[in-house]
N, C-alpha and C positions, 0 to 999 in steps of 0.2 A: 945672683942677679946678673953680675957683670960678666959672668961667664956665658950665661945665656945671651946677653947682649952682644957680645963678642962673637958668638957662633952665628947669630942672626946677621951681624954686621959682615962677618966673613962670606957668608950665604949671598946676601945682598951685592956684595962687591963682585964675587964670582959670576952672578947673573948677570951683572951689568957688563962686566968685561967680556963674557962670552956670548951674551945676546946679538951684537952686531955681526960676530962671526958666523952665528948660525942664521941669522936673517938674511945675511948676503948669499949664503949657500942655498936657502930655501928660494931666494929670487933667481940665482942663477940655474937651479933645476927648473923652477917654473917657467923661466924664459927659454930654456932649452926644450922643454915638453911643448911650449907654445909654438916655437919655431918647427918642432918635429911634427906638429898637427898641422901647421900651415903648408909644410911641403908635402905632407900626405894628401891634403885636400888640393893641392896643386896638381899631384900626379893623378888622383881619381877624376878621370875624364868622363863625363856623361856622353855615351855615344848616341843615343837617340831617346827622345822623350815623346811618347804618344799621348795625345790629348783627344779623347773620344768624347765629342760633344753631340749635340742634336744633328742629326743628318738626314737629308731627304732619302728617300726609298731609291730614287735613281741614283744617287751618289754612292749609297750602299752597295747597289748592283755592280757599278763601275769598280769600286774597290775590290769586291768580290772577285770580279773578272781579272783585275791586275794581280791580286792574291793567289788566284787558281794558276796563272801563267807562271808566276814566280815559283810555285811548288812544282809544278810539272817541268820547269826548266832546270831547277835544281835536282829533283829526281831523274832526269835524262842524264844529268851530268855524274850522277852518284851510282846508279846502279849498273850492276855488272852485266845485265844481259840487254842486247839492244832490241830484242823482241818486246820488252817491257817499256821502251821509250814511247812517251805519250805526245801526240801532236793534235792540236786543235785547228778546226777550221769553221768558217762560217759557211752554212748551207741554208739556202732557200727551197724549201719544199714546193712541189707542184700545188698550185692553188693559193699560194701565199706569197706576199711581197715582203714578210718579215724574216729576216735571217735569225738562224739559231745557230748557236755556237755549238759543234759537238766535238767532244775530246774523246780520243780512243788510242789504245795501245796498239803497237804495230802488229803483235800477233792477231788481235781482233779485225784489223784492217786486212791483214792477209787473208784471214778466214772469210771475212765477208766478200771479199774479191773473189775468192775460190768458189764459194757457193753462188754468187751471181753468175760467174763463168760456167758453172753447171747447169745452172736453170736456162741460161741463153742457148746452151748447146742442146738442151732436153727440147727447147721451142723449134730449133732449126733441124730436128732429127736425131740427135744424139748419135750415139754409137751404133744403133740399131738401123738408122736410116729413115725412121718413120717420126714426123714431127709429133710430139708429146709422147715418145716411147721412153725418153731417160727419165732418170729420177728428178725431181723438182728440186728438193733439197734433202741432203743427208744430215738432218740435225743430230741423229744418234751417233754418228761417227764424230761430228764436229763438237757436241756436247762435252764428251769425255776429255777431249785434249784442251778445248777451250778452259773447262773447270779446273782442270790440273794447272794450267797456265796462270789463271786467275789467282788461284790459292798461292802459287809460287810468287806471283807478283805482290801479292797482300802481305807476304811473309818477308819479301825484300823491303818494301814500305816500313813494314814495323821495325825490321833491323836498323834501317837508316834513321828512322825516328829516335831510336834508342841511343845510336853510335853516333850521330851527328847532330850537335846542338843546334846548328843552323837550320837544318830540315825540320826539326822538332818546333824550334820557333816559327818557322813560316807555317807549319800545320796548325799551330795554335792560333796564329793570327786570322788564318783563314777560318777556322772553326769559331773563332770569336765574332767575326763579322757575318758568318752564315747565320749564328745564333741570333745577333742583333737584327738581321733582316726578318728572320722567323719571329721573333718577338714583337716587331713592328707590323708585319703582315697577318699575324695569328696562325700561321702554318705550323 
């Protein structure tokens, strides 16, 4: 019994002697982990928080217009071909006072100008000298080249969306806004 009491006493004494040591080590390690967590939290900076609340249809349209401009500007900076650069302009069509924003790639604008030039030449006599004798529009020749360039431009956009996170984020933002407008208007 004394032997058992002695071993229990020795165990109790060793426990009391070593407990403050282990407790102080645990406190040091927990204070180190807390300071590491605090410094990590200080290093994690929130760049932007977007809160999407109830918006009017008008404000959604304005945000879409701004997001489209951001996407096109970024695409124009990043793409390798100047023919793919997209420019937007407000056009007021005949019979209307409402301006409409039209965005078009450079190759489309050039083809439109070329076809318009050919049409005007055909009205003034064209190459044969008789008014109306020229081709009104050569859509067949234009369609093949325009289609090829359109497909190449789409591939360039896909490549940039995959390779450039900023462009991908701009496309996602625009897509989300358009989806919200479609949900609101039922289109």
